[in-house]
C-alpha positions as CSV (number, residue, x, y, z in Angstrom):
1,M,97.3,15.0,80.7
2,A,98.8,11.5,80.6
3,A,100.9,12.4,77.5
4,C,102.1,15.6,79.3
5,L,103.3,13.7,82.3
6,C,105.0,11.0,80.2
7,A,106.8,13.7,78.2
8,L,107.6,15.5,81.5
9,V,109.4,12.5,83.0
10,A,111.1,11.5,79.7
11,L,112.7,15.0,79.8
12,A,113.7,14.4,83.4
13,S,115.8,11.3,82.9
14,P,119.5,12.3,83.0
15,V,120.5,9.1,81.2
16,P,118.7,5.9,80.0
17,S,119.1,2.8,82.1
18,A,122.0,0.6,80.9
19,A,120.3,-2.6,81.7
20,A,119.0,-4.6,78.8
21,P,115.8,-6.8,78.9
22,G,116.6,-10.2,80.3
23,G,119.7,-9.0,82.2
24,G,121.1,-6.8,84.9
25,Q,119.9,-6.1,88.4
26,R,117.4,-3.9,90.1
27,I,118.3,-2.6,93.5
28,F,116.0,-1.5,96.3
29,F,116.1,-0.4,99.9
30,R,114.3,1.9,102.2
31,A,115.4,4.1,105.2
32,Q,113.5,6.2,107.7
33,G,113.9,9.9,107.6
34,S,112.9,12.7,109.9
35,N,109.5,14.4,110.1
36,G,107.7,11.1,109.2
37,Y,109.2,10.8,105.8
38,R,110.6,7.6,104.3
39,L,113.2,7.2,101.6
40,Y,112.9,4.6,99.0
41,A,116.1,4.1,97.0
42,L,116.1,2.4,93.6
43,G,118.9,1.6,91.2
44,E,119.1,0.1,87.8
45,G,122.1,0.2,85.5
46,A,123.2,3.8,85.1
47,T,120.2,5.4,86.8
48,G,119.4,5.9,90.5
49,A,116.2,7.3,92.1
50,L,115.3,8.4,95.6
51,V,111.6,8.6,96.4
52,L,110.6,10.6,99.4
53,T,107.1,10.3,100.8
54,R,105.3,9.9,104.0
55,G,102.2,8.0,105.2
56,R,98.8,9.0,106.3
57,R,98.2,12.2,108.3
58,P,94.8,13.4,109.6
59,D,95.2,16.8,107.9
60,H,96.5,15.4,104.7
61,P,94.1,12.8,103.1
62,G,95.9,12.7,99.8
63,A,99.4,11.5,98.8
64,S,102.5,13.3,97.6
65,A,106.0,12.4,96.8
66,S,109.2,13.8,95.4
67,V,111.4,11.6,93.1
68,Y,115.0,12.5,92.6
69,I,116.6,10.9,89.5
70,A,120.4,11.0,88.9
71,R,123.3,9.2,87.3
72,A,124.3,6.2,89.3
73,K,126.2,2.9,89.3
74,A,123.8,0.1,90.2
75,G,124.6,-3.5,89.6
76,R,126.3,-6.6,91.0
77,T,126.8,-5.7,94.6
78,R,127.3,-1.9,94.6
79,F,124.9,1.0,94.4
80,S,126.5,4.5,94.3
81,G,125.3,7.9,93.1
82,T,125.4,11.6,93.9
83,F,122.1,13.6,94.1
84,G,123.5,17.1,93.8
85,K,123.8,19.0,97.1
86,L,121.0,16.9,98.6
87,G,123.0,13.8,99.3
88,R,124.8,10.7,98.1
89,L,124.7,6.9,98.3
90,D,127.6,4.5,98.3
91,V,126.6,1.1,99.6
92,R,127.4,-2.6,99.0
93,F,124.9,-5.4,99.1
94,R,125.5,-8.3,101.5
95,P,123.1,-11.1,100.7
96,S,121.6,-13.1,103.6
97,G,121.1,-16.2,101.4
98,R,117.3,-15.9,101.3
99,V,116.0,-15.9,97.7
100,K,112.4,-15.7,96.5
101,Y,111.4,-16.6,93.0
102,G,108.5,-15.1,91.1
103,K,106.0,-16.8,88.9
104,R,107.2,-18.0,85.5
105,H,106.2,-16.2,82.3
106,R,105.8,-17.7,78.8
107,H,107.5,-16.7,75.6
108,C,110.5,-15.1,77.1
109,I,113.9,-14.3,75.7
110,G,116.3,-15.2,78.4
111,P,115.1,-15.5,82.1
112,D,111.4,-16.3,82.5
113,R,111.0,-15.2,86.2
114,Y,112.4,-12.8,88.7
115,A,114.7,-13.8,91.6
116,T,114.7,-11.6,94.6
117,H,117.8,-11.8,96.8
118,Y,117.4,-10.4,100.3
119,G,120.1,-8.9,102.5
120,V,121.5,-5.6,103.8
121,F,123.2,-2.6,102.2
122,A,126.1,-1.2,104.2
123,G,128.0,2.0,103.6
124,T,126.9,5.7,103.3
125,I,123.3,6.8,102.9
126,R,122.9,10.6,103.3
127,F,120.1,12.9,102.1
128,K,118.7,16.3,103.2
129,G,115.6,17.6,101.4
130,E,115.2,21.2,100.2
131,G,114.6,23.5,103.1
132,G,115.3,20.6,105.5
133,Y,111.8,19.0,105.1
134,T,113.5,15.7,106.0
135,A,116.9,14.3,106.7
136,V,118.1,10.7,106.2
137,R,121.4,9.3,107.6
138,A,122.1,5.6,107.7
139,H,124.9,3.1,107.4
140,R,123.1,-0.2,107.3
141,V,119.6,-1.0,105.9
142,K,117.7,-4.0,104.8
143,G,117.1,-4.3,101.1
144,R,116.8,-6.5,98.1
145,M,118.3,-7.1,94.7
146,V,116.1,-8.4,91.8
147,T,117.4,-10.2,88.8
148,P,117.0,-9.7,86.0
149,A,116.2,-6.0,85.9
150,V,113.4,-6.5,83.4
151,L,111.9,-9.6,81.8
152,D,111.7,-9.7,78.0
153,C,108.5,-11.7,77.6
154,F,105.4,-11.5,75.3
155,S,101.9,-12.7,75.6
156,L,99.0,-12.5,73.1
157,L,97.4,-9.8,75.2
158,R,100.3,-7.6,76.2
159,F,104.0,-7.3,76.9
160,H,105.0,-8.1,80.4
161,R,105.9,-4.9,82.3
162,T,107.0,-3.9,85.8
163,A,105.4,-1.1,87.8
164,T,105.9,2.6,87.1
165,I,106.8,5.0,89.8
166,W,103.2,6.3,89.7
167,D,101.8,2.8,90.2
168,A,104.0,2.2,93.2
169,L,103.3,5.5,94.9
170,F,99.6,5.7,94.6
171,S,98.4,2.1,94.3
172,P,95.8,2.9,91.6
173,S,94.3,-0.5,91.6
174,T,93.0,-0.1,95.1
175,M,92.7,3.7,95.3
176,N,94.9,3.5,98.5
177,L,96.0,7.1,98.5
178,T,96.4,7.3,102.3
179,G,98.9,4.7,103.2
180,R,102.6,4.0,102.7
181,P,103.7,2.7,99.2
182,S,104.1,-1.1,99.1
183,P,107.8,-2.0,99.2
184,E,107.0,-5.1,97.1
185,V,105.5,-2.9,94.4
186,I,108.0,-0.1,94.6
187,S,111.0,-2.5,94.4
188,S,109.6,-3.8,91.1
189,I,109.9,-0.5,89.3
190,D,111.6,-0.4,85.9
191,L,113.3,3.0,86.0
192,R,113.0,3.2,82.2
193,S,109.2,3.3,82.6
194,P,108.2,6.9,83.3
195,P,105.4,7.7,85.8
196,R,102.1,8.1,84.0
197,L,98.5,8.7,85.0
198,P,96.9,5.4,86.1
199,H,93.5,4.3,84.7
200,L,91.5,5.1,87.9
201,L,88.2,6.0,86.5
202,G,86.9,2.8,84.8
203,G,83.3,1.7,85.0
204,H,80.1,3.3,83.8
205,G,79.0,6.8,83.4
206,R,80.2,9.8,81.4
207,R,83.8,10.9,82.0
208,T,84.6,14.5,82.8
209,A,88.3,15.5,82.5
210,L,89.9,18.9,83.2
211,S,93.6,19.3,82.5
212,A,96.0,22.3,82.7
213,A,99.7,22.2,81.9
214,W,102.7,24.2,80.8
215,H,106.2,23.2,79.6
216,V,109.2,25.5,79.0
217,G,112.6,24.0,78.4
218,V,113.3,21.3,81.0
219,S,110.6,22.6,83.5
220,A,107.0,21.7,83.5
221,E,103.8,21.5,85.6
222,A,100.6,19.6,85.1
223,F,97.2,19.4,86.9
224,G,94.3,17.1,86.2
225,A,90.9,16.5,87.6
226,F,88.9,13.4,86.5
227,E,85.4,12.2,87.3
228,R,83.3,9.3,85.9
229,G,79.6,9.2,86.4
230,R,78.8,9.6,90.1
231,R,82.2,8.5,91.3
232,R,84.2,10.8,93.5
233,P,86.6,13.0,91.5
234,V,90.4,12.3,91.5
235,F,92.9,15.1,91.4
236,F,96.5,14.9,90.2
237,A,99.5,17.2,89.9
238,G,103.1,16.8,88.7
239,T,106.0,19.2,88.5
240,L,109.5,18.8,86.9
241,Q,112.7,20.5,87.5
242,S,115.8,19.3,85.6
243,Q,119.4,20.2,86.0
244,E,122.5,18.8,84.3
245,R,122.9,15.8,86.6
246,L,119.7,15.8,88.7
247,A,116.0,15.8,87.9
248,V,113.2,16.2,90.4
249,V,109.7,15.0,89.7
250,R,107.1,15.8,92.3
251,L,103.7,14.1,92.3
252,A,100.5,14.5,94.2
253,A,97.0,12.9,94.2
254,A,93.8,13.2,96.2
255,V,90.2,12.0,96.1
256,G,87.6,14.7,96.6
257,T,83.8,14.9,96.9
258,P,81.4,15.6,94.0
259,A,81.3,19.2,95.0
260,D,85.0,19.6,94.5
261,L,84.7,19.4,90.7
262,L,81.8,21.2,89.1
263,A,81.5,21.6,85.3
264,S,78.7,23.2,83.3
265,N,76.7,21.1,80.8
266,S,78.0,23.3,78.0
267,L,81.6,22.8,79.2
268,G,82.0,26.6,79.2
269,T,82.9,26.8,82.8
270,A,84.3,24.6,85.6
271,A,85.4,25.1,89.2
272,V,87.7,22.9,91.3
273,T,88.4,22.9,95.1
274,P,90.5,19.8,95.7
275,P,91.4,18.6,99.2
276,P,94.9,18.5,100.7
277,P,97.7,18.3,99.6
278,F,96.0,20.8,97.3
279,G,94.7,24.2,98.6
280,G,92.6,27.0,97.2
281,E,90.4,27.0,94.2
282,A,90.5,27.5,90.4
283,T,88.0,28.5,87.8
284,F,88.1,27.6,84.1
285,R,86.2,29.7,81.5
286,H,85.9,29.2,77.8
287,F,84.7,32.4,76.2
288,D,82.6,32.8,73.0
289,N,85.6,34.2,71.1
290,G,87.5,31.0,71.6
291,T,89.9,32.2,74.4
292,K,90.2,30.4,77.7
293,S,91.2,31.4,81.2
294,W,92.5,29.5,84.2
295,T,92.5,31.6,87.3
296,G,92.3,31.3,91.1
297,S,94.4,30.5,94.1
298,L,94.9,26.7,93.5
299,A,98.2,25.4,94.7
300,V,99.7,22.1,95.8
301,S,102.1,21.3,98.7
302,L,104.8,18.8,97.7
303,P,107.8,17.5,99.6
304,G,110.5,20.1,99.3
305,A,108.2,22.5,97.4
306,P,105.3,23.9,99.5
307,G,102.6,26.1,97.9
308,V,103.3,25.5,94.2
309,P,100.8,27.6,92.2
310,L,98.7,25.7,89.6
311,T,96.9,28.5,87.8
312,G,97.9,31.3,85.5
313,P,98.1,32.4,81.8
314,Q,101.0,30.1,81.1
315,F,98.8,27.0,81.5
316,K,97.2,25.4,78.5
317,V,93.8,24.2,79.8
318,A,91.2,21.9,78.4
319,L,87.8,20.5,79.6
320,N,86.3,17.4,78.0
321,R,83.4,15.1,78.5
322,G,83.1,11.7,76.9
323,L,81.2,8.5,77.0
């Protein structure tokens, strides 16, 4: 499942970021949209991304977001890009003079810490989601510019890295799936780092994992359900639609109850009934002749794409249980 989502987003990227480690800038601002949605705009080198999501709702205990990735010009004081028929950005950064420096890192080539410059972005910000699920219009918003775009540092344990889009949206370290993403985390995203499934299910107990995915050309869908020991199961879904100059990655996650993921001891059958933004149910069967089936009414509602079906013969499905 994790490999599937990484490949999915790699296909989505229209161009790689032009920023090199130890140089360039990373641009971030947010703006309020209609119907409770919030737009997070990120720019780095030749890549721009718009993240559309909204906070907690009583009828929607999970989290979902749509990420629009396109060619852009992001650097120095300007951020401009066109996101197909959905909208465009053309803003210039006006620093306020406030600068915040991050902690220093060892063994770096070039800069050894991030510098965050605060200010406002002025110009044109226009976006209208598919089917009108939200609309954003603004001419002046607060934001920040981070330099360098990415540190080039090494430690004995791991390379230093910035957050992925998935990290920022779903706060995996705290399992905070019901609040707004943290601007501090989301502004630290390296756009060359694709979204990937976080390591949510650490700890003790046997791990049960159900995954279903399909991929044709530049379109893909993936669903996953994970449970470790007696912990509550976590459900994920991701879809990809890619055009010549625009890619749309939609993501969803929710925490269910133990009854929402039931798998037989023999791993021959499994049933899932995840909570919103998912709906319906799905059944997995592994027959004696080696064939598998993945059927049911399971679907997920994503920003701009309500009721995306997550079952059918096109899905490759697997059920595993490990230590």
